[in-house]
DONUKE-296742 format. One line per 3 residues: number of its first residue (from 1); for each residue x, y, z of C-alpha. Coordinates in pm, whole numbers, plus 32768, in hexadecimal, padded with zeros to 4 digits. Layout:
! residues N
NUM = X/Y/Z | ...
END
This chain:
! residues 273
1 = 79CC/808B/7B5D | 7A24/7F3D/7C05 | 79C4/7F4C/7D77
4 = 79F0/7E63/7E85 | 79B3/7E3F/8015 | 7AD8/7E60/80E0
7 = 7A89/7E48/8255 | 7965/7F2F/8296 | 7993/8012/817B
10 = 798E/7FFF/7FEC | 7AC2/8048/7F25 | 7A65/8120/7E00
13 = 7943/81CE/7EAC | 79DA/8318/7E7E | 7A7B/8374/7FBE
16 = 7BD7/830C/7FE8 | 7C44/81FF/80DA | 7DA7/81F3/8173
19 = 7E9C/80E2/818C | 7F82/8141/82C4 | 8096/807F/836D
22 = 81E8/803B/8393 | 82C9/7FA4/826A | 8317/7E72/832A
25 = 8297/7DB3/8444 | 83BC/7DEF/854A | 8381/7D70/86A4
28 = 8226/7D07/8705 | 81E2/7E0B/8824 | 825E/7F16/8717
31 = 8167/7E90/8609 | 802F/7EB9/8715 | 80BA/8014/8785
34 = 80A6/808B/8612 | 7F61/7FDD/85CA | 7EB5/806F/870E
37 = 7F3E/81D4/86D1 | 7EBF/81D1/8576 | 7D8A/8150/85BF
40 = 7D2D/8272/86CB | 7D8D/835F/85CB | 7CB1/82BF/84C4
43 = 7B9B/82B8/85BE | 7BC3/8434/8608 | 7BB4/847C/84A7
46 = 7AC3/838C/8443 | 7B81/8307/8313 | 7B72/81AE/8277
49 = 7CB5/8112/82FB | 7D7C/7FEC/8290 | 7E9F/7F75/8365
52 = 7FDF/7F17/82A0 | 8119/7E60/82F6 | 81F5/7D67/822B
55 = 8261/7C18/82CF | 8373/7BEA/81DD | 8444/7D0B/8133
58 = 849F/7C0C/8009 | 852B/7D1D/7F29 | 8634/7DB8/8007
61 = 8763/7E64/7F77 | 886C/7DB7/8037 | 8880/7C44/80CA
64 = 88A1/7CC8/821D | 8779/7D9B/8237 | 8659/7D37/8327
67 = 8535/7C79/828D | 8442/7C1B/837E | 839D/7B09/8451
70 = 8331/7A50/830E | 81CE/79EA/8290 | 8141/7912/8399
73 = 81BB/79E0/84BB | 8176/7B37/840F | 800B/7AD9/83A1
76 = 7FD0/7A57/8505 | 801E/7BAE/858E | 7F6B/7C78/848C
79 = 7E2F/7B9D/84AC | 7E3A/7BED/862B | 7E3D/7D47/85F4
82 = 7D2F/7D49/84F0 | 7C5B/7C8F/85D6 | 7C8C/7D4D/870D
85 = 7C79/7EB9/866F | 7B6B/7E63/8574 | 7C37/7ECC/844D
88 = 7C9F/7E2A/82F7 | 7DF9/7DC9/82C8 | 7EC5/7DB7/81A8
91 = 8049/7D28/8169 | 8111/7CC3/8047 | 811C/7B66/7FAC
94 = 821E/7AD5/7EF2 | 81D8/7967/7E7E | 8093/789F/7E43
97 = 80F6/77DC/7F7A | 80F5/7915/803D | 7FA1/797B/7FBE
100 = 7F1B/7831/8035 | 7F7C/7885/81AE | 7F43/7A05/818D
103 = 7DE4/79E5/80FB | 7D6F/7934/8225 | 7D84/7A66/82EF
106 = 7DEA/7B93/8222 | 7CDF/7C73/81AF | 7D75/7D16/807F
109 = 7E9D/7C6B/7FC3 | 7FAF/7D3D/7F3E | 8070/7CE5/7E00
112 = 81C3/7D9A/7E01 | 8223/7E6D/7CDB | 8349/7D9C/7C7A
115 = 8240/7C64/7C5A | 8132/7D21/7BCC | 8133/7C53/7A80
118 = 8177/7AFF/7B1C | 8055/7A1D/7AA6 | 805D/7911/7B92
121 = 8068/7A0B/7CB6 | 7F4F/7AC5/7C29 | 7E8D/7985/7BE9
124 = 7EC5/791A/7D49 | 7E5B/7A67/7DDA | 7D24/7A79/7CFC
127 = 7CC4/7915/7D69 | 7CE8/795C/7ECD | 7BA8/7A11/7EE4
130 = 7C4C/7B32/7F89 | 7C38/7C9D/7EF1 | 7DAD/7CD5/7E30
133 = 7E67/7E20/7E25 | 7F71/7E0B/7D1A | 8082/7F13/7D2B
136 = 80DE/7F95/7BCB | 823F/7F43/7B6F | 8331/8067/7B65
139 = 8381/7FF4/7A04 | 8209/800A/797D | 8134/8121/78E3
142 = 7FEE/815A/796A | 7F44/80BA/783E | 803A/7F76/786B
145 = 7F47/7F01/79A0 | 7E44/7E7D/78A8 | 7EE2/7D27/7870
148 = 7EEA/7D1A/79E6 | 7D9E/7D5E/7A03 | 7D3B/7C82/7901
151 = 7DFE/7B6B/79B7 | 7D28/7B9E/7B07 | 7BF5/7B9F/7A3D
154 = 7C54/7A59/7994 | 7C80/79AA/7ADF | 7B23/7A2F/7B40
157 = 7BA8/7B4C/7C3E | 7AC7/7C71/7C37 | 7B33/7D08/7D76
160 = 7C85/7DCF/7D35 | 7D29/7F12/7D33 | 7E68/7F92/7C8A
163 = 7F78/806A/7D4A | 804A/8167/7CA9 | 81B1/8183/7D5D
166 = 8278/8245/7C6D | 8330/820D/7B3E | 848E/81D1/7AE4
169 = 852E/8317/7AA6 | 86B2/82CE/7A40 | 8798/8240/7B4B
172 = 871B/8231/7CD2 | 85E7/82F6/7C7F | 847A/8302/7C60
175 = 839A/8401/7BE4 | 81FD/83F8/7C1F | 8136/845D/7AF0
178 = 7FFA/84CA/7B68 | 7F4F/84A1/7A0B | 7F7A/8320/7A62
181 = 7E6E/834E/7B5C | 7D4F/83A6/7A90 | 7DC8/82CE/794A
184 = 7DC9/8198/7A3F | 7C80/81F7/7AC5 | 7BF3/820F/7978
187 = 7C26/8084/7947 | 7B0B/8059/7A42 | 7BF6/7FFA/7B69
190 = 7C2E/80AE/7CCB | 7D82/8157/7CE4 | 7E48/8178/7E1F
193 = 7F5F/826F/7E13 | 80A5/8202/7EF1 | 8131/833A/7F6D
196 = 825F/82C2/8030 | 82E8/81CA/7F2A | 82B4/82C4/7E13
199 = 83E4/838C/7ED7 | 84BC/826C/7EE8 | 8622/828F/7E66
202 = 865A/810C/7E0D | 87B3/809D/7E89 | 8804/8207/7EA4
205 = 88CB/81D7/7FEB | 89A9/80D5/7F49 | 8945/7FB0/802D
208 = 87E7/8032/808A | 86DA/80EA/7FC7 | 86C4/826B/8018
211 = 859E/8353/7FEF | 84F8/849B/802E | 8403/8463/811E
214 = 83B2/85D7/8155 | 832A/85DC/7FF2 | 8236/84B7/8034
217 = 811B/859B/80CB | 815B/868E/7F9C | 810B/8589/7E9B
220 = 7FEA/84F0/7F67 | 7F57/863B/7F64 | 7F77/8648/7DDB
223 = 7EE6/84E9/7DC6 | 7D95/852D/7E9B | 7D5E/8676/7DC3
226 = 7D97/85AF/7C8C | 7C9A/84AB/7D0B | 7CE9/8363/7D97
229 = 7C3E/824E/7E43 | 7D3E/8212/7F5A | 7E79/8296/7FE1
232 = 7FA9/81BD/805E | 8096/825F/8159 | 81A0/8189/8226
235 = 81A2/822C/8390 | 82AF/81DC/849A | 82DF/8267/85F7
238 = 842F/82A7/85BF | 849E/8284/8441 | 860E/82CB/8483
241 = 8605/8170/8559 | 852A/80AC/8465 | 85B6/7F6A/83FE
244 = 8548/7F8F/8286 | 84E6/80CF/81C2 | 852D/81BD/82C3
247 = 8582/82DD/81CE | 8427/82CC/813D | 8346/829E/8253
250 = 826A/83B5/82FF | 82B3/83F6/846A | 817D/837C/853C
253 = 8176/84D6/85EC | 8139/857D/84A5 | 803C/8491/83FE
256 = 7EF1/8519/8498 | 7F39/8687/840F | 7F7E/85ED/82C6
259 = 7E3D/8527/82BB | 7D82/865A/8327 | 7E23/8720/81F8
262 = 7DD3/85F8/8107 | 7C5F/8601/8181 | 7C34/8775/8150
265 = 7CCF/8760/7FF9 | 7BE7/8651/7F99 | 7AB9/86F4/800D
268 = 7B1B/8823/7F56 | 7B7E/8799/7E07 | 7A62/868A/7E21
271 = 7918/8723/7EB9 | 7808/864A/7EE1 | 78CD/8511/7EB1
END
């Protein structure tokens, strides 16, 4: 298994880590509130925690949808959060030019699913020296990640993970196939399960994406039982007011109980790990 260091823990060491945070960087004070609240929960539960928020939602359905503060301002906010709270931070990157900026302060560079095969983007991420998380495209089978991994290795990157976030299932729908998790891990790469994006209904509300956020914890439980190296869940203090992906996000008030159940499932399904 390809393992690597992220903050003060090792990815791929047996116990899952958790990527948590809102979909987008909304207002700066909101981002700090979310980060502090999640850090307090992570400390109580003694879990490995990475804070996530996107500085640019570049793949919105509508031209009128909120995108974010942009790469420079967004990375400043994330960097300050990471330093003050002592947690690794992650965010999406969309171009080699953005990677050059983000790699200065962002601990874990995330390649969006729709861009997962873009060679120039993978090359820039690989050469940045930062660990890389590639989201498997909704259009790919589990075994189709092999060329992606080969590209990263070709550019001398050996610190990377792959994220399952559902596969296109007809129109405006995704399905999460739990078989993909062991199939991808067999290729020697740490696997993360993205529970909230796996319940998306892309474009399902016409001008925006819909989703079944209440099902995200169900899929997360299945993934932890199956065995994953990380779990990704977007969390918002009030999903009904979120500026992006509200239907998929988990309310902040519920996340601690969800995490407790996931930890209990991990201990029962993987004793001694």
